[in-house]
N, C-alpha and C positions, 0 to 999 in steps of 0.2 A: 740344430742338435743332432747328435747321432742317435741311432736306433737303440744303442745300449742304454743311453741317458734317458730316452723316452720310456723304455721298459721299466727302467728303475723308478722313474718318477710316477709311472702309472701304479707300480706295485706300492710304492710309499703311500700313495694317496688312498688306496684302498685299505691299507693298515691304519692310516690315520682315521679314516670314516668309521672303521670297526671300533677303534678306541673312543671315538666321540660317542658312539652308540652305547658303548658299555658303561660310560659315565654319564649318560643322560644328556648328551650334546651340550656340554659346558661352554660358556663363553669366556674368551680371554684365557684359554688354558692352552699353552703351547705343546707341541709334540713330546718334548722332553719331560715336561711336568705330567703329561698323561702317562708316560712310560713308567715314571717313578710312582705315580699313584697306583697303577695297576699291577706293579710288580709285587704288590702285598696280597693279590688275588691267588687263590690256589687252582682256581678253576681255568686259568689262562696261563700258558707258558711264557708269560712276560718276563719274570724273574730269571728264567733260563737264559733268555736273550737279552737281558737288559743292556750289557755292555755293547753287544752288536747294535741294538737299536739306537743307542746314543751316538754311536759312530755313525750310523746311517743318517740320522737326523743332521749331522755336521756336513756330511756329503751332499745331502739334499739341498741344504742351504747355500753350498758353494756352486751348485749346478744352477739353482734358481736366481740367486741374488748376485753372484760374482761374474758377470759377463764382462768380457774384454771388448767384444763388438757384436754386431748383429750376427746372431746365430752362431757365436762362437763363445764356448765356455771354458772355465779354467780346469774343471774336473770332469773327467769322463769315467764312468764306472768301468772297472775291469770285469773279466769274466767271473772271478771268484765272488766279488761283492754282489754281482748280479745274480749268481746262483744262490747267495746266502739269503738275499732279501726275498727271493721268490720261494724258497724253502721255509722261511719264517712266515711268510704270508700263508702259505699252504697250511702250516700247523696252527696258525692263529684263526683263519677263517674256515677252515675244514679240520678241526681237530679229531684225531683218531680216538674212538672209545675203547674202553676195555673189551668189549665184545665186537667182533668175534675173536680177536687176537688171544685172549687169555681165557677163551671158553674152554671147558673140559668137564669131564664127569667127575664129580667129587662125592665120595661116599661119606654119608653121616653114620654116626653110631649112637645107640641108646646109652644112657648112663648106667644102665644095668649089665652091660657087657662085661663079663668076668675078665680080670686082668689076664689070665691065662690064656684066653682067646685073643685079646688085643696084643699080647706078646707074640702070639703065634703069627698074627698078621704082620706085625713088623718084621719078624724073621723071614717069612715066606714071601710077602709082597713088597716089602721095604718101604712101607708107607711112613711117612716121617710127621704127618699132621692129621689129627683126628677131631673133626667138629663133633661136638657132644650135644645130644638132645635129650629132652624129657617129654617124650610123646609129642614130638613135633616142635617143641619150644626149645629154642637154642640156648644152651647154657655156657659153653666155653669151647676154646680150641686147645687141644691137647698136643703138644709137640714132643720131640725127643729130648728137649731141654727139660720140660715138665717131668717126663719119665725118668730122666737122669736125677733130677732133684729129688723126686719121691724116692727113688732107689736109695740114694745116699742117706736120705732121712731115715728111711726104714732099718738101713743097715747098722745104724747107731745102737739099735735095741738088740742086736745079735743077727740071727738068720732071718733072711727076708721071706716072709710067708704070703704066697699069692692066693692061697685058697680062702675064699669067701670074700676076696677083694674085687671090686668092680671099677669100670672106668670113672665112675663118680669120685672115688678115693683119689684119683690124680689132680682133680681140680684144686688149684691153689685157692685157699680161703684166707690168705694173710693180708688182703687188701691191696696187693700190689697192682699197678698199671696193667691193664689188659695188653695182650700181646696181638690182637687183632682189630680190624676195623671192617665194616661193611660199606659197600658202594653199590650204586644202582648200575645197571647193564649200560646205560648211556653216559656214565662217568667218564670224562676225558682222561687220557693216560697221563697228561701233564699234571692233573690233579692228584693221581696216585703217586706219581714221582716225588711231588712235594711233600705228601704225607710221609713217605718213608724217610726223607730227608729230616723233617721236622720231629720225628719220633724215632729215637734209636732202639727202643724196645719193640717196635712193631716188627712181628715175624710174618705176618700174612695179611692179605686184604681179601676178604671173601665178597663174592659178587652175587647179588640175587636181582630179581627183576626190577624191584623198587628200592633197593638197599635196606629192606626190612630183615632183620635177623632171623625171623621165622619163615621166610620164604625159601622156595627151593633154590639149592645151591647151583649156579650156572658156571662157576669158575673160581680159581683161587690164584693169587698172585704173591709170589715171594719176592724179596730183594733182589735175589740172583736172577730172577726173570726179567728184570728191568735192565740187565747189562746189554742185552741184545738191542734195546731200543735205541 
């Protein structure tokens, strides 16, 4: 057996072992079935690589079970598939977490912030997202979309008056689905990727130490941030 086939099988076995651990060491469950079972989990990137893993399983079977003679196998992994399985193994066994990649200083704002001040911040600092708090308790995430919606709604009554209005007035109170989610600092990036795919209205994912809304903000992730992953 060639060195590439040996490396391939070693990586496959580590992936298979991880899958068994995740499923509680089930008996009589093949690799393909484990892949399909785990593809529904958001905390593992199995769905992302489901097609690759199923093809990898076929190659593994060809290497292990379809010998022509002693030490001679039908299928020898090429460099591409070898790189692919090692990359998948790395992501499965040592998943990258949201921190430190997405760590950044995120400024929170009190609900009493006058709209004149908030709009000044938009113009000067070009902020596009505003976590709103009530004395340390998270209320909502205001984005340019909410600002645009509020402005359009106010314009229906004539002149838009900012005097006396605060950030609290921008918070949508119509029962619509929230545009944000919270995750803990050790949340796998693969889980965040699935969250954005499953919720088209999700504009941002906020990071706190334990994923609690009232914790200190350690970072923020937007859909466009995932493009570079």
